[in-house]
C-alpha positions in Angstrom: -18.4 5.6 12.2 -15.2 7.4 13.3 -12.9 8.7 10.6 -9.4 10.0 11.2 -6.6 11.0 8.9 -3.2 9.5 9.8 0.3 10.1 8.6 1.3 7.0 6.6 4.5 6.2 8.5 2.8 6.4 11.9 -0.2 4.4 10.6 1.9 1.7 9.2 4.1 1.4 12.3 1.5 1.6 15.0 -1.6 0.2 13.4 -1.0 -1.9 10.3 1.9 -3.9 11.8 -0.2 -5.0 14.9 -1.5 -8.6 14.7 -4.6 -7.7 16.6 -5.6 -5.2 13.9 -5.3 -7.6 10.9 -9.0 -8.4 10.5 -10.3 -4.9 11.3 -11.9 -3.1 8.4 -10.7 0.3 7.1 -12.1 2.6 4.5 -9.5 3.5 1.9 -9.8 6.4 -0.6 -8.1 9.4 -2.0 -9.4 12.7 -0.6 -12.6 11.0 0.5 -13.4 9.9 -3.1 -14.0 6.3 -4.2 -13.7 4.8 -0.7 -13.3 1.0 -0.5 -13.6 -1.1 2.6 -10.7 -3.6 3.0 -9.1 -5.4 5.9 -5.9 -4.0 7.5 -3.9 -7.1 6.2 -5.1 -6.5 2.6 -4.1 -2.8 2.9 -0.7 -3.8 4.3 -0.1 -6.3 1.5 -1.0 -3.6 -1.1 1.3 -1.1 0.5 4.1 -3.5 0.5 3.6 -4.4 -3.1 3.6 -0.7 -4.1 6.8 -0.2 -2.1 8.5 -3.2 -3.7 7.6 -2.1 -7.2 9.0 1.4 -6.6 12.2 0.0 -5.2 12.6 -2.3 -8.2 11.9 0.5 -10.6 14.4 2.9 -8.9 17.0 0.2 -8.7 16.8 -0.6 -12.4 16.1 2.9 -13.8 19.7 3.5 -14.7 19.7 0.3 -16.8 17.0 1.5 -19.1 14.7 -1.3 -17.8 11.0 -0.5 -18.0 9.6 -2.6 -15.1 6.0 -2.4 -16.2 6.8 -3.5 -19.7 8.9 -6.4 -18.5 6.4 -7.4 -15.8 3.4 -7.6 -18.0 5.1 -9.5 -20.8 5.6 -12.5 -18.6 
């Protein structure tokens, strides 16, 4: 196996966004701990979801809205 660290912005632009890489497997972990094997498309979806949650939370933080509280009460 070949492991390489990549900067997130470059990885997203040059690797995750390519259609030919969607079904390739990647090992995802934090500092080499708890690695989990997922496809590139699953990783991209998770990253987009995290991005959207952060945007929503920042957008509504001035209103006193707690996103997590409202989201999980549905």
